[in-house]
C-alpha positions as CSV (number, residue, x, y, z in Angstrom):
1,M,-86.3,-76.3,-28.1
2,Q,-83.3,-78.2,-26.9
3,S,-80.2,-76.1,-26.3
4,P,-77.1,-77.1,-28.3
5,R,-74.9,-79.4,-26.6
6,R,-71.6,-77.9,-25.4
7,T,-68.6,-79.9,-26.3
8,P,-65.4,-79.9,-24.3
9,T,-63.8,-77.9,-27.1
10,H,-66.3,-75.0,-26.7
11,I,-65.7,-74.9,-22.9
12,H,-62.0,-74.8,-23.4
13,M,-62.2,-71.9,-25.9
14,N,-64.5,-69.8,-23.6
15,G,-61.9,-70.2,-20.8
16,F,-59.2,-68.8,-23.0
17,A,-61.3,-65.8,-24.0
18,R,-62.0,-64.9,-20.4
19,L,-58.3,-65.2,-19.5
20,G,-57.4,-63.0,-22.5
21,V,-59.9,-60.3,-21.3
22,V,-58.4,-60.4,-17.8
23,I,-54.9,-60.1,-19.1
24,G,-55.9,-57.2,-21.4
25,V,-57.6,-55.3,-18.6
26,A,-54.5,-55.9,-16.3
27,A,-52.2,-54.6,-19.1
28,I,-54.3,-51.5,-19.6
29,A,-54.4,-50.9,-15.8
30,F,-50.6,-51.3,-15.6
31,V,-50.1,-48.9,-18.5
32,V,-52.4,-46.3,-16.9
33,W,-50.8,-46.7,-13.5
34,S,-47.3,-46.3,-15.1
35,V,-48.4,-43.2,-16.9
36,I,-49.9,-41.7,-13.8
37,S,-46.8,-42.6,-11.7
38,A,-44.4,-41.1,-14.3
39,H,-46.5,-38.0,-14.4
40,R,-46.5,-37.7,-10.6
41,A,-42.7,-38.3,-10.5
42,A,-42.1,-35.7,-13.2
43,A,-44.3,-33.2,-11.3
44,K,-42.4,-33.9,-8.0
45,L,-39.0,-33.6,-9.9
46,A,-40.1,-30.3,-11.4
47,A,-41.2,-29.0,-8.1
48,A,-38.0,-30.1,-6.4
49,T,-36.0,-28.5,-9.2
50,E,-37.9,-25.3,-8.9
51,E,-37.4,-25.4,-5.1
52,A,-33.7,-26.0,-5.5
53,A,-33.4,-23.2,-8.0
54,I,-34.6,-20.6,-5.5
55,V,-31.5,-18.9,-4.0
56,T,-31.3,-18.6,-0.3
57,V,-30.1,-15.2,0.9
58,S,-29.5,-13.2,4.0
59,T,-30.6,-9.6,4.1
60,T,-30.0,-6.3,5.9
61,H,-31.5,-2.8,6.1
62,P,-29.7,0.4,5.3
63,Q,-28.6,2.4,8.4
64,A,-28.7,6.1,8.7
65,T,-25.4,7.9,8.7
66,D,-24.4,9.5,12.0
67,P,-25.4,13.2,11.7
68,A,-22.3,14.1,13.8
69,G,-20.0,12.6,11.3
70,S,-18.2,9.3,10.9
71,E,-14.8,7.8,11.5
72,L,-12.5,6.9,8.7
73,V,-9.9,4.3,9.6
74,L,-6.9,3.9,7.3
75,P,-3.6,2.1,7.5
76,G,-0.5,4.2,7.8
77,S,3.3,3.7,7.8
78,V,5.6,5.4,10.3
79,Q,9.1,6.8,9.5
80,A,11.5,8.7,11.6
81,D,11.5,12.5,11.0
82,I,15.1,12.3,9.9
83,D,16.5,9.0,8.6
84,A,19.8,8.8,6.7
85,P,22.2,6.1,5.4
86,I,25.9,6.7,6.2
87,Y,28.3,6.0,3.3
88,A,32.1,6.3,3.2
89,R,33.6,9.4,1.5
90,T,37.0,7.7,1.1
91,S,38.2,4.2,0.1
92,G,40.1,1.7,2.2
93,Y,39.5,-1.0,4.7
94,L,37.4,-0.7,7.8
95,K,39.8,-0.4,10.8
96,R,37.2,-0.5,13.6
97,W,33.6,0.3,14.4
98,L,32.5,1.8,17.7
99,V,28.7,1.6,17.7
100,D,26.2,-1.1,16.9
101,I,22.4,-1.2,16.2
102,G,20.3,0.3,18.9
103,A,23.0,2.7,20.1
104,R,22.1,6.3,20.7
105,V,24.7,8.7,19.4
106,K,25.2,12.4,19.5
107,A,25.9,14.7,16.5
108,G,29.6,14.4,15.6
109,Q,30.2,11.2,17.6
110,L,32.7,8.8,16.1
111,L,31.1,5.7,14.5
112,A,34.0,4.0,12.8
113,E,37.5,4.5,11.2
114,I,38.8,3.5,7.8
115,D,42.4,2.6,7.1
116,T,43.4,4.5,4.0
117,P,47.1,3.9,3.1
118,E,46.7,5.0,-0.5
119,V,45.3,8.3,0.6
120,Q,48.2,8.8,3.0
121,Q,50.6,8.2,0.2
122,Q,48.8,10.6,-2.1
123,L,48.8,13.1,0.8
124,S,52.6,12.8,1.1
125,Q,53.0,13.2,-2.6
126,A,50.8,16.3,-2.6
127,E,52.8,17.9,0.1
128,A,56.0,17.3,-2.0
129,D,54.2,18.8,-5.0
130,V,53.3,21.9,-3.0
131,A,56.9,22.3,-1.9
132,N,58.2,21.9,-5.5
133,A,55.6,24.4,-6.8
134,A,56.5,26.8,-4.1
135,A,60.2,26.7,-5.0
136,N,59.4,27.1,-8.7
137,D,57.1,30.1,-7.9
138,Q,59.8,31.7,-5.8
139,I,62.5,31.6,-8.5
140,A,60.0,32.6,-11.1
141,R,59.0,35.7,-9.1
142,V,62.6,36.7,-8.4
143,T,63.5,36.2,-12.1
144,A,60.5,38.3,-13.2
145,Q,61.4,41.1,-10.8
146,R,65.0,41.1,-12.0
147,W,64.0,41.3,-15.7
148,Q,61.6,44.2,-14.9
149,S,64.6,46.0,-13.3
150,L,66.7,45.3,-16.3
151,L,63.9,46.5,-18.6
152,K,64.1,50.0,-17.0
153,T,67.7,50.3,-18.2
154,D,66.9,48.8,-21.6
155,S,69.2,45.9,-20.8
156,V,66.6,43.4,-22.0
157,S,63.8,43.5,-24.5
158,R,60.2,44.0,-23.4
159,Q,59.3,40.7,-24.9
160,D,61.8,38.8,-22.7
161,A,60.6,40.7,-19.6
162,D,56.9,39.8,-20.4
163,E,57.8,36.2,-20.9
164,K,59.4,36.1,-17.4
165,A,56.4,37.7,-15.9
166,S,54.1,35.1,-17.6
167,L,56.3,32.3,-16.3
168,A,55.9,33.8,-12.8
169,D,52.1,33.9,-13.1
170,A,52.1,30.3,-14.3
171,S,54.2,29.2,-11.4
172,R,51.9,31.0,-9.0
173,A,48.9,29.2,-10.6
174,Q,50.6,25.8,-10.3
175,L,51.3,26.5,-6.7
176,A,47.7,27.3,-6.1
177,A,46.6,24.1,-7.8
178,A,49.1,22.0,-5.8
179,R,47.8,23.6,-2.5
180,A,44.2,22.9,-3.6
181,N,45.0,19.3,-4.3
182,L,46.8,19.0,-0.9
183,Q,43.7,20.4,0.8
184,R,41.5,18.0,-1.0
185,L,43.5,15.0,0.1
186,R,43.6,16.4,3.7
187,D,39.8,16.6,3.6
188,L,39.7,13.1,2.1
189,S,42.0,11.9,4.8
190,G,39.6,13.4,7.4
191,F,36.8,11.2,6.0
192,Q,38.5,8.1,7.4
193,R,36.7,9.1,10.6
194,I,33.0,8.4,10.1
195,V,30.9,10.5,12.5
196,A,27.2,10.9,13.1
197,P,25.6,13.8,11.2
198,F,22.9,14.3,13.8
199,A,21.8,12.8,17.1
200,G,19.7,9.7,16.8
201,V,19.7,5.9,17.0
202,I,21.7,3.5,14.9
203,T,19.2,1.3,13.2
204,A,21.5,-0.7,10.9
205,R,25.2,-1.7,10.6
206,E,26.2,-3.2,7.3
207,T,29.9,-3.4,7.7
208,D,32.6,-5.1,9.8
209,V,36.3,-4.9,10.5
210,G,38.5,-5.6,7.4
211,R,35.8,-5.1,4.8
212,L,36.8,-3.2,1.7
213,I,35.1,0.2,1.7
214,T,34.4,2.1,-1.5
215,A,33.9,5.8,-1.5
216,G,30.6,7.3,-2.6
217,G,26.9,6.5,-2.0
218,G,24.9,3.9,-4.0
219,S,28.0,2.0,-5.3
220,G,28.1,-0.2,-2.2
221,P,26.1,-1.1,0.9
222,E,25.6,1.6,3.5
223,L,27.9,1.4,6.5
224,F,25.3,2.6,9.0
225,R,21.8,4.0,9.1
226,I,20.8,6.5,11.7
227,S,17.3,7.8,12.6
228,D,16.1,10.6,14.7
229,E,12.9,9.2,16.2
230,R,12.0,12.0,18.6
231,Q,9.4,13.0,16.1
232,L,7.8,10.6,13.6
233,R,6.3,11.1,10.2
234,L,3.1,9.1,9.5
235,Y,2.1,8.6,5.9
236,V,-1.5,7.7,5.0
237,R,-3.1,7.3,1.6
238,V,-6.6,8.9,1.8
239,P,-9.3,7.9,-0.8
240,Q,-10.1,10.6,-3.3
241,A,-13.6,11.1,-1.8
242,F,-12.1,12.3,1.5
243,A,-9.4,14.5,-0.1
244,P,-11.4,17.8,0.5
245,Q,-11.6,17.1,4.2
246,M,-7.8,17.0,4.4
247,S,-7.6,20.7,3.6
248,L,-9.2,21.4,7.0
249,K,-6.0,20.1,8.7
250,P,-7.8,17.6,10.9
251,T,-6.2,15.8,13.8
252,A,-6.1,12.1,14.0
253,A,-6.0,9.4,16.6
254,V,-3.4,6.7,16.0
255,T,-3.3,3.2,17.4
256,F,-0.5,0.7,17.1
257,P,-0.7,-3.1,17.4
258,D,2.3,-3.2,19.8
259,H,0.6,-0.7,22.1
260,P,-2.9,-2.2,22.7
261,G,-5.3,0.1,24.5
262,M,-3.2,3.2,23.9
263,T,-4.1,6.1,21.5
264,F,-1.6,8.7,20.2
265,S,-2.4,12.0,18.7
266,A,-1.2,13.1,15.3
267,R,-1.5,16.4,13.5
268,L,-1.7,16.8,9.7
269,D,1.5,18.4,8.5
270,S,1.1,18.4,4.7
271,T,-0.3,16.6,1.7
272,S,1.0,15.8,-1.8
273,N,-1.7,18.1,-3.2
274,A,-2.2,15.6,-6.0
275,I,-4.2,12.4,-6.5
276,D,-2.1,9.3,-7.4
277,P,-3.7,8.0,-10.7
278,A,-2.6,4.5,-9.9
279,T,-4.5,4.3,-6.5
280,N,-6.8,7.3,-6.7
281,T,-5.6,8.4,-3.3
282,L,-4.1,11.5,-1.7
283,L,-0.8,11.0,0.2
284,V,-1.1,12.7,3.6
285,Q,1.8,13.3,6.0
286,L,1.2,13.6,9.7
287,K,3.5,14.3,12.6
288,V,3.6,12.3,15.8
289,D,5.5,13.4,18.9
290,N,7.7,10.6,20.2
291,A,9.8,12.4,22.8
292,R,9.6,9.5,25.1
293,G,10.7,7.0,22.4
294,E,7.7,4.7,22.8
295,L,7.1,4.3,19.1
296,L,9.3,2.6,16.6
297,P,10.1,3.9,13.1
298,G,8.9,1.5,10.3
299,A,5.8,0.4,12.4
300,Y,2.3,-0.1,11.1
301,A,-0.5,2.1,12.5
302,D,-4.2,2.5,12.2
303,V,-5.1,6.2,11.7
304,H,-8.6,7.3,12.8
305,F,-9.9,10.5,11.1
306,R,-13.2,12.1,12.3
307,V,-15.0,12.9,9.0
308,P,-17.9,15.4,9.0
309,P,-21.2,14.4,7.4
310,G,-21.4,14.4,3.6
311,A,-22.3,17.6,1.7
312,Q,-25.0,15.6,-0.2
313,G,-27.4,15.7,2.8
314,P,-28.8,12.7,4.7
315,S,-27.3,9.4,3.6
316,L,-27.4,5.7,4.4
317,Q,-24.8,3.1,5.0
318,L,-24.6,-0.4,3.8
319,P,-22.0,-3.2,4.2
320,A,-19.5,-3.3,1.3
321,N,-20.5,-6.8,0.4
322,T,-24.0,-5.7,-0.9
323,L,-22.7,-4.2,-4.1
324,L,-23.3,-5.6,-7.6
325,F,-21.2,-4.2,-10.4
326,R,-23.0,-4.2,-13.7
327,S,-22.3,-2.6,-17.1
328,D,-24.8,0.2,-16.4
329,G,-23.4,1.0,-13.0
330,I,-23.4,0.0,-9.4
331,H,-26.6,-1.8,-8.0
332,V,-27.8,-3.5,-4.9
333,A,-30.3,-6.4,-4.9
334,T,-33.4,-5.8,-2.8
335,V,-36.3,-8.2,-1.9
336,D,-39.9,-7.1,-2.3
337,D,-42.9,-8.5,-0.2
338,T,-43.4,-11.4,-2.6
339,G,-39.9,-12.6,-2.3
340,H,-38.7,-11.4,-5.7
341,V,-35.5,-9.6,-6.5
342,V,-35.5,-5.9,-7.4
343,L,-32.2,-4.5,-8.6
344,K,-31.8,-0.9,-7.7
345,P,-29.1,1.5,-9.1
346,I,-27.4,3.5,-6.3
347,I,-25.0,6.5,-6.1
348,I,-22.1,5.9,-3.7
349,G,-20.6,8.6,-1.5
350,R,-17.7,7.8,0.7
351,D,-16.0,4.4,1.2
352,Y,-15.5,3.5,4.9
353,G,-13.7,0.2,4.1
354,S,-16.1,-2.4,5.5
355,A,-19.1,-0.1,4.7
356,I,-20.1,2.4,2.0
357,E,-22.2,5.5,2.0
358,V,-25.3,5.5,-0.3
359,V,-26.4,9.0,-1.2
360,N,-29.2,8.1,-3.5
361,G,-31.3,5.1,-4.6
362,L,-32.4,3.5,-1.3
363,T,-34.6,4.0,1.6
364,P,-34.2,2.7,5.2
365,Q,-37.2,0.4,4.6
366,D,-35.5,-1.5,1.7
367,T,-34.5,-5.1,2.4
368,V,-31.0,-5.5,0.8
369,I,-29.4,-8.8,0.0
370,L,-26.0,-9.5,1.6
371,S,-23.3,-11.0,-0.7
372,P,-25.6,-11.4,-3.7
373,P,-24.3,-13.8,-6.4
374,D,-23.2,-12.2,-9.7
375,S,-25.7,-14.3,-11.6
376,L,-28.7,-12.9,-9.7
377,L,-31.3,-11.5,-12.0
378,D,-34.0,-8.9,-11.6
379,H,-37.4,-10.4,-10.6
380,A,-35.8,-13.8,-9.6
381,Q,-37.4,-15.7,-6.7
382,V,-35.3,-15.9,-3.5
383,R,-35.7,-17.4,-0.1
384,V,-34.8,-15.1,2.8
385,V,-33.0,-16.5,5.9
386,R,-33.9,-14.5,8.9
387,P,-31.2,-13.6,11.4
388,P,-30.9,-16.0,14.3
389,D,-32.0,-13.4,16.8
390,A,-35.2,-12.9,14.9
391,G,-36.6,-16.1,16.3
392,T,-37.5,-17.6,13.0
393,A,-35.9,-20.0,10.6
394,A,-36.1,-19.7,6.8
395,R,-39.4,-18.5,5.6
396,P,-40.5,-16.5,2.5
397,P,-40.8,-12.7,2.8
398,G,-44.2,-11.4,3.8
399,T,-45.2,-14.5,5.8
């Protein structure tokens, strides 16, 4: 049987069909490739996101507390054993000053003089008042004696004699008052000489020649300030946890920034015997011998106390930057063998400043995170960075 004859139209249609099939297959392949590529990209992005979400941390291990005790270092402020501002006891103008800052003076040494013309005038008037009162007292006494003699002969009435006696008593009282006022003004006049109340060093001079001086303390600036620095008082605020140790009267080693390499001894003199509610500290006063004058009042000092081991038994120490403060107490973040966070509650003993004592909640084998972020959660995955001297870079725990 003869096959049908293909016309040019049939050949043209078959070519279009084959081309459509090829285009469809290519479109399907492109769609499949796009879906696979998008899935791979999403998987890579998710993996990168998960990798970036892992917190990189540094760790440390708790260290055992020294069984012989530890050293507590606290800041202290130094004051002279005796320190006093010098104010004027009389008013006037400063006539002259004889000492300046840094001068060493003896007890009773003249520091300055005040010109007090008003006081001198009042003193002259008081002397005249005394003379007048003395004259009145003399005539009143003579008159009273005469009337008492006349009373014996009944030349005057007893009433008149009693009145003259009363006038004599009043004149005597006025004389005593005038003399007291005169003595007061003499003492006040003596205050124009300002003298040192004790031996020491002049640490301040707040006046000059010609300045108006007002009597009394607190109403004006101090004229001088004098300090006896042969013995110093050292004040330290001790945390409440260490307050019981202060009752043992421990000695302390003191260092000063202006005396590098030198250590001075201080003995505990007294305490405030009360905890300051604002700072939860005990104010402690120590005494430092300064007979050679090496130390300066007002200086800053580091006070080193030797503290015996805690009464709670063996304890551990951690850096202070390992603590996490949560609503249910103080925690530290540890890392287990799988690289996950385990939050552990702890009980803190003493605070050493840069380190803290842990009396319960940890073992020396625990791996504790340094400076943990506040957002760190329990069971979170972390990446541990080994210390540089460990010979390794960043690798997960347990590898």
